[in-house]
Structure formats: C-alpha cells, structure tokens
C-alpha positions as CSV (number, residue, x, y, z in Angstrom):
1,M,-32.7,-50.8,26.6
2,P,-35.6,-49.4,24.5
3,D,-35.3,-45.8,23.3
4,D,-38.4,-44.6,25.2
5,V,-36.8,-45.6,28.5
6,T,-33.5,-43.9,27.8
7,A,-35.2,-40.8,26.5
8,V,-36.4,-40.1,30.0
9,D,-32.8,-38.9,31.0
10,L,-32.9,-36.2,28.3
11,P,-33.9,-32.8,29.7
12,D,-37.1,-31.1,28.4
13,G,-38.1,-27.5,28.8
14,A,-36.4,-24.3,29.7
15,F,-33.0,-24.1,31.3
16,D,-31.1,-21.3,33.0
17,G,-27.4,-21.0,33.7
18,R,-24.1,-22.4,32.7
19,R,-24.3,-25.4,35.0
20,A,-27.6,-26.5,33.5
21,F,-26.3,-26.0,30.0
22,H,-23.2,-28.1,30.7
23,D,-25.3,-30.8,32.4
24,H,-27.7,-30.8,29.4
25,L,-24.8,-31.2,27.0
26,Q,-23.4,-34.1,28.9
27,A,-26.9,-35.7,29.0
28,A,-27.3,-35.3,25.3
29,L,-23.8,-36.8,24.5
30,G,-24.5,-39.7,26.8
31,A,-27.9,-40.3,25.1
32,A,-26.2,-40.1,21.7
33,A,-24.1,-43.2,22.5
34,R,-26.8,-45.1,24.3
35,Q,-29.5,-44.4,21.6
36,N,-27.1,-44.7,18.7
37,W,-27.9,-41.3,17.3
38,R,-26.5,-41.2,13.7
39,E,-26.4,-37.4,13.4
40,I,-25.4,-34.5,15.7
41,V,-25.1,-30.9,14.9
42,L,-23.2,-28.7,17.4
43,S,-23.7,-25.0,16.5
44,D,-22.4,-21.9,18.3
45,P,-20.8,-18.5,17.3
46,D,-17.5,-19.5,18.9
47,F,-18.0,-22.4,21.4
48,V,-16.0,-20.4,23.9
49,D,-18.1,-21.5,26.9
50,W,-18.9,-25.1,25.9
51,P,-17.2,-27.8,27.9
52,L,-15.8,-29.5,24.8
53,G,-12.3,-29.8,26.3
54,E,-13.4,-31.7,29.4
55,R,-12.6,-35.4,29.7
56,A,-16.2,-36.5,30.2
57,T,-17.3,-34.7,27.0
58,V,-14.6,-36.4,24.9
59,E,-15.3,-39.8,26.5
60,A,-19.0,-39.4,25.6
61,L,-18.0,-38.5,22.0
62,Q,-15.7,-41.5,21.8
63,A,-18.5,-43.8,23.0
64,W,-20.8,-42.3,20.3
65,S,-18.2,-42.4,17.5
66,A,-18.7,-45.2,15.0
67,A,-19.1,-45.9,11.3
68,G,-22.2,-44.4,9.9
69,R,-22.2,-41.5,12.4
70,S,-21.9,-37.9,11.4
71,M,-21.3,-34.6,13.2
72,V,-21.6,-31.1,11.9
73,L,-19.8,-28.3,13.7
74,L,-21.1,-24.9,12.8
75,A,-19.5,-21.7,14.0
76,Q,-18.6,-18.2,13.0
77,R,-15.1,-18.9,14.1
78,F,-13.1,-21.8,15.5
79,D,-10.1,-20.0,17.0
80,V,-11.0,-21.0,20.6
81,F,-10.5,-24.7,20.0
82,A,-6.7,-24.8,20.0
83,R,-6.6,-22.8,23.2
84,E,-9.5,-24.2,25.2
85,H,-10.6,-27.6,23.8
86,A,-7.4,-29.5,23.3
87,R,-8.9,-32.9,24.1
88,F,-11.7,-32.2,21.6
89,V,-9.1,-31.2,18.9
90,H,-7.4,-34.6,19.4
91,W,-10.7,-36.5,19.2
92,R,-11.6,-34.5,16.1
93,R,-8.3,-35.4,14.5
94,M,-9.0,-39.2,15.1
95,W,-12.6,-39.0,13.9
96,S,-12.2,-36.4,11.1
97,H,-14.0,-38.7,8.6
98,I,-17.3,-38.2,10.5
99,V,-16.9,-34.5,11.4
100,D,-17.8,-31.7,9.0
101,A,-16.7,-28.3,10.4
102,R,-18.2,-25.2,8.7
103,A,-17.8,-21.5,9.3
104,C,-20.6,-19.0,8.6
105,Q,-19.1,-15.5,9.0
106,G,-19.4,-12.3,7.1
107,P,-21.5,-9.2,6.6
108,G,-25.2,-10.0,5.8
109,L,-24.9,-13.6,6.8
110,P,-27.4,-15.1,9.3
111,P,-26.2,-15.4,12.9
112,V,-25.1,-18.8,14.0
113,P,-27.5,-20.2,16.6
114,S,-26.1,-21.7,19.8
115,A,-27.6,-25.2,19.7
116,I,-27.4,-29.0,19.7
117,W,-29.6,-30.6,17.1
118,T,-30.3,-34.2,16.5
119,P,-33.2,-36.0,14.7
120,D,-34.5,-37.0,18.2
121,W,-33.8,-34.0,20.5
122,F,-32.6,-30.4,20.5
123,L,-31.2,-27.7,22.8
124,H,-31.2,-24.0,21.8
125,R,-29.6,-21.3,23.9
126,V,-31.6,-18.2,23.1
127,D,-29.8,-15.9,25.5
128,L,-26.0,-16.4,25.4
129,E,-25.2,-13.8,27.9
130,H,-27.3,-15.3,30.7
131,V,-27.1,-18.9,29.3
132,R,-30.8,-19.4,29.0
133,G,-32.7,-21.6,26.5
134,T,-34.9,-24.5,25.9
135,C,-34.6,-28.1,24.9
136,G,-36.7,-31.1,24.2
137,R,-38.5,-33.0,21.4
138,T,-41.1,-30.5,20.3
139,P,-41.4,-31.0,16.5
140,E,-42.1,-27.4,15.6
141,A,-39.3,-26.0,17.7
142,Q,-36.9,-28.7,16.4
143,R,-37.9,-27.9,12.8
144,A,-37.5,-24.2,13.3
145,L,-34.0,-24.6,14.8
146,R,-33.0,-26.9,11.9
147,E,-34.1,-24.3,9.4
148,R,-31.9,-21.7,11.1
149,I,-29.0,-24.1,11.1
150,D,-29.6,-25.0,7.5
151,E,-29.7,-21.3,6.5
152,C,-26.2,-20.8,8.0
153,L,-24.9,-24.0,6.4
154,R,-26.0,-22.7,3.0
155,H,-23.6,-19.8,3.4
156,A,-20.9,-21.7,5.3
157,R,-17.5,-22.7,4.0
158,P,-15.2,-25.6,5.3
159,A,-13.3,-24.6,8.4
160,F,-11.3,-26.0,11.3
161,P,-9.3,-28.6,9.5
162,A,-8.4,-31.8,11.3
163,S,-4.7,-31.3,10.5
164,T,-2.6,-28.6,8.8
165,L,-0.3,-29.8,6.1
166,G,2.9,-28.0,5.5
167,L,5.9,-28.3,3.4
C-alpha cells in the first residue's frame, strides 16, 4: 500500500484528553509498522500515563521491530516502567539492540518534552495535566520539537538498562 494512502490514518491537528492521546499513540505505532518507519523517538518526563504496558502497544512495537530500526527513549526518570509497563520491559529486553534509553535530569537541564517524533510525523503534548497537544506533519513544528529533543539528548546519559547484571 503506498505511503500516502496509509498516512491518512494518522491524526493531524489538536487533541484533547487521555483517550485521544492513547488512540493517537496506537495509530502512530500501527503506522510505524505499515510504513516501515526506521526511527521513532518516545519522549516524556516519566511515561507514567502512557499505555506502554498494554498488549496492543507491545504487539504494534513487535510488528515494527526489525533490523535497521531504532528507537530512542528519553525521560527524566524510568522508575515507572518496572511497576506499570511490564510488557514493554519484556519487549525492550528482547529488542535492546535497537532501543537507546537516555535520561535527562538535573538542575539547569532542559525539561523533557512529552512527545513522539519520527521523520514522517510527530505528536507533542504541550499540557500534561489536561493531556492536550498537537500532532501532524507540519515541518516547522516537527523541526522545533526535534530541536527540543536534541537539546535534552545533548545532556542525557544512558539509562533504563535492558538487564541488570549482578555477581
């Protein structure tokens, strides 16, 4: 199926509310597999209200996962994953070679945006409390979001290891 046909199922414009955010995330992950997106950035201060532990999310990520793909996870902290996103943690362990998890936390560091960024589409939650934001393919908005993410990545350190080795 041509990309321009599948692009229709991606949301465009403002969104409001947790349900819309979750629906947009599922649409993005489904499109990632269908359109063979090579790169995805998931960014959030803590991912506490993302549906990453849901079966549908992990199934979509599994369908997307392949050689040559890459995912960047950017957060201030990753402590919620072990408690709330067990399925995602298992998927991340299997696909650790394509997932780069980074933490940007500390005084004077830029705030981590709540966003999904790909070369083809973006979603940016600008109001976390009320779960409001915008999404689409607008080049200027997409570029501005990537600049914010890149600024955080410049200060970030590796985090959220796929496994913990012990003696």
